[in-house]
N, C-alpha and C positions, 0 to 999 in steps of 0.2 A: 246670076245667082251665085255661081262659083266664086266670082270676084268678091261678092259681098261676104261670103263665108270666110274667104281668105283674109279679107280686111279685118273681120271680126276676130279671127284667130290671132292675127298679128297684134291687134289692139290689146287683147287679153294678155299676151305674152309681155308686151311692153309695160302694161300696168303692173305686172308682177316683178318687173325689173326696177328696183328702187335704190337710189343712192341717198344716204342720210349724212349730211354734213352738220357737225355740231361744234360750237366754240369749246365746249367741254364734253368729252365722250367718256362716260363711265362704263368701261367694259366689264367691270367686276371680276377681273382676273388678277393674278399676281398679288401685288401689294395694295390693290384696290384703287390706286391713284388714277385720276382721269387723264385721258389724252387731250392735250390742247389742240384745237383745230383738227378734230378727228373725223374719220369717214368710215361708213359701213356700207358694203354693197350687198343687197338682198337679191338673190338669184331667182329665176323663174320657177324653181322647184320649192320655193318657200324656205330655203336654207341660206345661211350667211356664206358668201363666197370670198369676202375679204374684209379685214378690219385693220385700221392703223391710222397714222397721220395722213391727212389729206395730201400732203406734199409727196407722199410715197406711193399713192394709189391713183391710177388713172380711171376715170369714170368712162366705161364703154359707151359707145353710141347706142342710143335707144333707151337709156336709163332715165327715169324721172328723178329729179333731184329735189329733196326736201331739206330745209335748213332749220336749225334750232339753236338756241343758246345752250341748252343742255339736253343730252340724250342718254338714256339708260336702257338696260334690258327691260322687257315688259315686266311690270310689277306682279309679284306672286303673293296672293293672300293665303297664308299658311293654314288658316282654319276659319271657315265661314259656314253660314247656312243658306247663302244666297242661292236662288233657284228653287229651293224648298220653302224658304220664307220669301214672301213677295212684298211689293211696294204698297199694297192696299192695307196690309195689316188686318186682314179679315179672316178669322178662323175658318169660315165656311168656304173661302175662295182661294186663299194663297198662303196658308200656313200649314205646311206638311212636314215641318222639321222635327216634330216631337209627338210620339204616340205614347200616352200614359196609361194604356189599358193593362200593361203588365210591366214589372220592374226590369225584366231582362229579356230583350228582344234583339239579339245580335244579327238575326236573319233579315232584318229590314234593310233594303238596299236603297242607297241614294239615287241610283240610276232609274228607279221605278217612280220617282216623284219629281225629278228635276225638270224645271221649266226654263229653258234658256232664252225664251222670248219675253220673260218678265221684264218690265221696265227697269227694275232694280239691277239686273245684270247689265243692261246697256249703260246705266248710270255709272257703274263701276268701270266698265270697259272704256267709256269716254274719258275717264280720269286716269287712264293708263294701266289699269289692272287687266292683264291678259290671261292670267291663269288663277283659278281658285281651287282650293282644297275644301270641298263643301259636302254637306250631308246632314246627318241627324245631329240635333243639338244636345248639349248637356241638359239633364232634367230627370233622367232615370238612371238606375245602376248601369245598364247597358242599353243605349237607346237605338243603336243601329249602325249602319256602315257609312263611310265617307268615300268620295271619289275625287280624282283630280281631272279637271276639265278646263278647256280654254273658253273664254267668254264670247267667242264667236260661234260656238256650237249651239244652234237653236233647239235641237231635240236629240235625245239619245235613242236612235233607232237601231243601233248596233253596238256591241261591246267594244268595237273599234273606235267609236266616237269619243269617249273620254281618253285622256292620256293613261289613266289607271282606273278601271271600273270599280275596284274595291281596294282602296289605298290604306284604310285603317278601320278599326271598329271603335266607336265612340263610347266612352264610359264616364261615370261621374262618382266622385267621392265627396263627402261633405254635404252641405245644405242642399245642393242641386240634386243629389241622389237620394234624398230622404223623402219618405211619404208615409202612408199608414203602415206599409211594410216594404222596406225596412224603415223603422222610425228612429233608429239610433245608429251610430257609426259601427258599433260592434256587430249589430245584426247585418249591416251592409257588407262588412268584410266576410262574415260567416256565409252569407248568400253567394258572394263572389267565389269563395273557396269551394263551396259545395258544387257550384256550377262547373268550375274548372276541373274538379275531380270527376264529374260526370263526363266531361270532355276527354279527359285522359283515358277513362274506361272505354269510351267509344272508339278512341284512336287505337287502343290495344285490340279491340275486337276486329277492327278493319285490318290491322297488321296480321293478326292470327289467320284471318280468312285469306289474305294474300299469300301467306306462307304455307297454308295447308288447304287444298281444294276441298277437303271433306268437311271443313268448318264453314258453316253458313255465315255469310257477311251480314252485318246488321242492316236493318231496313234504312233506306235513305231518310235523313233527318237534317233539314237545312239549318236548324238552330245549332245542333251538335257539330255539323260540318264546319260552320263558321268558327266555333270555338276551337275545333281541331286545327284549323288554319292559323289561329292565333298561337296556339300551343306549339305548333310546328314551325313557327316564325315565318310563315308565309305572309301573314298579315299582322302589322303592328297593332297594339292596343293603345289608343290615345285616351288617357285618363285625365279628366278635368278635376284638379285638386288645388285648392287655394290655400287652405290652412296648413301649417307645418305638420300637424299630426296626420292629415290626409295625404300629404306628399310622402311622409314616412310610411304610411300604409301601402301606398302605391309601390314604393321601393321594396317593401317586404313581399308583396304579392309577386313582383317580378323575380325576386330572389328565389321564392318558393317554387314558382311554376316556369321560370326560365323563358319568358316571352320577350319580344321586343317592345319596349315601353317608350312612349312619347308623353312627356308631361305637358298638360294643357292648362294654361292659366298661371298656376304656381306663384300666386301673389306673395307668399311668405317664403319663397325659395331662398331668400337671403339668409334665413336661419339655418339652412342645411346645405350650404355651398359645397363643403368638403364631401359630404355624403353623395350629393348628386354628381359631382365630378368623378368620384371614385366609381360610381355605377355606370358612368359613360352614357347617361341619359340626356337627350336633347330636350329643350323646352320651347314650346310655342307660347310666348308671353301673353298674359291677359291684355286686353286693350289698355294702353297707358292712360287713356282718358276715361276708364271705367269709373263708375260711381263708388266711392269708398264706404260701403256699408255692408252688413252681413259678413260673408266669408271674405269680402274684399276690404274690410275695415282697416286692415293693417298693410294695405298696398303702399308701394312707394314709387314715385316717378323715377327713381334711380336704379330700379331693378335691372334694366338692360345694361347699364354701365357696370353694375356689380357682376353680372354674369360674364360680361366681356373681360373684365379684370381677372375673374376666376378661371377663365378659359373654358367655360361651359357653352356648347353650341346652342344657339337660340335663333328664333325667327319671330316676326310680328304677325298678328292676325287682326281681322276686323271683329271677330268674336260674335257673340250672340247675347242679346238682352231682350226681355219681353216688352219692348216698346218700339214705337216708330223711330227710324225707318228700318229697323231690324238689322242693319249692318253699319259699319263704319268704313272709313277709307284707310287702308292699311298704311300707306306712306305718310298720312297725317299722324298716325300713331308713332311711326318712326321719327317724325319731326319733333314730337314732344320729348321722346327719349333723347334725341340729340341735344335738345335744350337743357337737359339734365345730366350732361356729362358724357354721352356716348359720341365718339367721333363720327363725323358726317359719313365718311366712307363705310364705316361699320353699320351705321343705321340703314344706309342704302343696301348693303349686303344682306341685312336681315329681312329684307322684303324682296330679294332677288336670288342671288346665288346660295345664300345660307338656307333659304326656304327650299330651294331645289335640292340641296344636299339632304336635308331632313326628310324630304319626300322621296328620295332616291331617284331624282330626275335630273341631276346636274350634268349628265351627259347629253341632255337635250335642250334644257332651258336654264335660265338664271344668269347667264353671262353672254357677252357678245364675242363669239369665237367662230372661226371658220368651221362649217359643217353643222353648227347648231341651228335650231329653229330661229327664223328671222322674226323675233318678237321684240318690238321696241316701243318705248314711250318717249315722246319729244315734248320739251317744255320751253317756255319763254323766259325762265329764270330758275333759281334753285328749286328743285322738286320738293325740298323739305320746308319751303315757305308756303304758308297757306294762301298768300296772295298770288302765287304762281299759277299760270294756266297751262293745261295740257293742250298742246296745239295739234298733235297728230298721234295716232296709235296704229301700230302695225302688228298684225298677227300672221304668222306663216307667210311673210313677204307681201301681204295684202293690206292696203290702208283700210282700216275699219272705222276710223273716226278722223275727221279733219276740221272740226269746229272747236275753237278754243273754249275750254271748260275750266 
């Protein structure tokens, strides 16, 4: 029995020791250029122990070697609803991404609805997506919270399971945020401002109670506390805004209330490049292959290239639309942007290291460097070609997919 357990333990350790050899290894560091004939060693602790040309790194005994034409860091989807929206597209079974019972519900948590066992999560994982920034969808003024989680996490049983349990609060301006109330853009902004003013008042009461023990602290209020976290810059506000006037409104709200803003969608950002750059606000671009009607009627395939030229940080997303299959594949979005003028390396960066930077996780994921999480996607050709297959996917040093997709 002891010999069996020892053999099992040694097998598990060996399985976690993986060497990845690639004809082109995109580490997404420095100038983003790939290493020809590169090698990555994934240690038993799920971290990267060495990266560089294969000629300079010796593969230790006991390592399992995988080969690929191209290897990249695990793909990061910078904004999704996967895990809350499922593959069946059935409102009664797997559509938890939007609650329209009230226009402002920042207290709704992604962790309370996420289903990592949904086939849609596996579908993305098998295509190389190792991390998703997922949660509540655009559709109300403030729809709820998002989180960052790896696609190998089946259930959220602890706040330690996601990389970030509350990564942002999702909000919407424009058509997605309008309903019976608010029915107009002016009313939407008035409701935003009124709610933030309540949040500021709540924060002042908390501070007064902390400074003076004779002052009674306000009663716990999960809605107000979430807004206080936004106003105190603990949690960014991710605002879906496509039209130029809605982007401008988001920038004004940020200026007035001094929160950390991430623009989501931003189809008409090309009309406000100088203003967005001056504000230092990053953009998670709408799906490049989004359908051009409604607030997206003035979208352009060249938006990513224009943002890159302007020096505005951006990342790609799978996004959310109310139709099957509820998600896109984020590096396919990057591929179309590359076809319309974005350099290949920059397109890959916008679904790896740039996504990690916007999410504040670039010290852990997004590039292949010693000490970072051993998350990799292996391909049989250019990952930005739709005919390419994902051959292997590695998360935290473990092979989670090994069938070509």
